N, C-alpha and C positions, 0 to 999 in steps of 0.2 A: 716344270718349274724353271728350267734354264731358258725356255722360250719366253716365259712371262717376265723373267728378270731382264732379259735383253730388251724386251719391249719397254720396260719401265726406265731403263737407262738410256734410251734413245734421246738425243738432245731435241729440245723443242725447236720447231721451225723458226727461222728468222722472221720478225714482223715485216709485213709488206710495207714498202716505201709509200709515203703519202702521195696521192696523185698530184701531178702538176696542174695548177689551175688553168683552165682554158683561157681565161681572161685575167691575167695576173694584175692588171692595173684597173680593174673594174671599180674599185673603191674611189678612184679619182673622179668618177662621174658626178659626185655630189659635192665636190670641193672646188675652191678657187685654186687653180694650178697655174704656175708660171711655166711656160714652155720656151726654152731658149732656142735661138737659131742653131742650125747645124754648124758645128764649129770647124770641122776640117775635112779635107778629102785626102785619102792616102795617095801618095804621089806615084806609086808604081803598082802594077798588077800584071799577072801572067797573061792576061788576055790582050793587053795593049789598049784597053778602053780609055784609061786615063789620058793617054797621049792624044785621043780624039777630042779632048775637051779643051778648047782654046782659053776659056775663062772659067776657072774653077769656082770663083766666087758667085758668078752668075748661075752656075749649076746648083750650088748649095742653096741659093735663094729660091730657085725654081722648086727644089725639094721642099723647102719650108712652105712655099705657097701651096704645093700639092698636099702637104700634111694638113695645113689649115683648112683648105677646101674640103678635104675628106672628113675632118672633124665637124665642120659646119654642116655637111650633108647628113651627118648622124646626130646633129643637135648637141654636140659636145662643147662647142666653142663659146657658149654664152658666158660662162664664168671663167674661162681660161684667159690668161694674160700672155699676149704674143709680143714679138720684138718691137712692133711699132708703139705699143703701150709702154714698154720698158724705156724706149727712147724718149717718149713724152715725159715720163716720170723723171728721167734724168735731166731733161731740160728745165723742168720746174724746180728741181733740187740740184743745181749745178755743183754744190759742195759735196754731194754724195753720188756724183755721176759714175755710172758703170756702163761701159760699152758692152752690150749683150752679144755683139759679134766677135768679141775678143776676150772671152773668159779664159782664165788660166786652167783649162780643162784637159791639157794633154795627158796628165797623169792618170785620168780616169780610163784611158784606153788600156792600162796595164791589167794583165790577168789577175794580179794580186788584189785588185779592187773588187770586193764582194759585198753582199749585204752585211751590214754591221761595221764596215770600214768607216772611220771618221775622216772627213775631208779636212785638210789643214792648209795653212799658208794663204796665199793671195786669193785662191778660189773660195775659201771659207769666208773671207771678208766680203768678197763680191756677192756671194749668195745671200749672206746675212743682210747686206745693204739692199739687194733687189727685193727680198720679201718684206723688208721693213717699209718700203715705199708703196706697198700694196695694202689693200683694205684688210684682207684676211688670209692671204696666200701663205702657205707653208711649204708645200711640195713644189720642187723644181725639177722638171724633166729636161735633161740635157742630151740632145743628139750629139754625141761626142765626135764620131768619125764615120764618114761614108767610105766604103771600099768596094772593090769588085773582086769576086772570087771565081776561080775556074772550078767547075764540077767534073767528076769522073767521066761524065757523058761528053765532055768537051764544051758544053754550054756554060754560060756565065750567069751570075746573079749579083744584084746589088745588095750590100749588107750594111745596115745602119746600127752602129753600136750605141745603145741608149742606157743612160744611168739616171735613176730617180734618187734625188737627195732631199732630205729634210733641211730646209734652209735655216731653220732656227737651231736645231741640235747638231747640224753638220753631218749627220749619219746617212750613209748610203742605205736606201731602202730596197732597191731592186736594180739588177743589172741584166741586160740581155741583148742579143743580136736579132734584129728584125730583118727578114730576108724577102727579097722580091720573088716573083715567079721567074723561073729560069728562062733565059733567052739565048738565041744563037748569035745575036748582034746587039751592039749598043744602040739604045734609043731612049728618048724621054719617057717612053712607056714604062721603063724600069722605075722611074720616080713615082709614077701613078700607082704602080703595083706596090711599091714599098710603102707609100702613104696609106694605102688600104690595109696592108698587113699591120702597120703600126696602129691604126685605129681599131683593128681586130683585138688588140690587147685590152681594149677598154670596153667595147660593146660590139654587138653584131651589126651588120649593115642594115 
């Protein structure tokens, strides 16, 4: 009897955590999506790789080009709105102009920004304007910051902090870090790897 009572009083096991989706942004495949340019490069890193970059803006534009090329290779770019289209829309609507390369996105790098966070201030206005100038866009993907991290092995990796925002409701829908394949040296191959891993969030190669 004591044994059976002990068995009955044993607490139920904790429910298993839901699995993390292999492609958390797969739903974007069927939507018109605005993808902003990469906004910033973290100025310092333990590897000294940032010091090897003479023109950070040129590196960020190269990353944007790599992402666009990778998305095109996977057939994702047809409905997506990139920086050049955002610039054209601004030129056609000068009173609503938003510079896609200068979004007020610094606050999105904070660890306090999680899904469900509401974007406020200048960035909220910028995103609302951007989606208003598109045919049906609502989702805005913002590559907030590129940085370089040292791994315990001594190798390094490029890390792109990405935030998905609903431009109409201003709600953050997804936050994550995209990581390149580790490397022992800095090279543009890190950008190609990073772009491929970003596209992996949406669809397979």
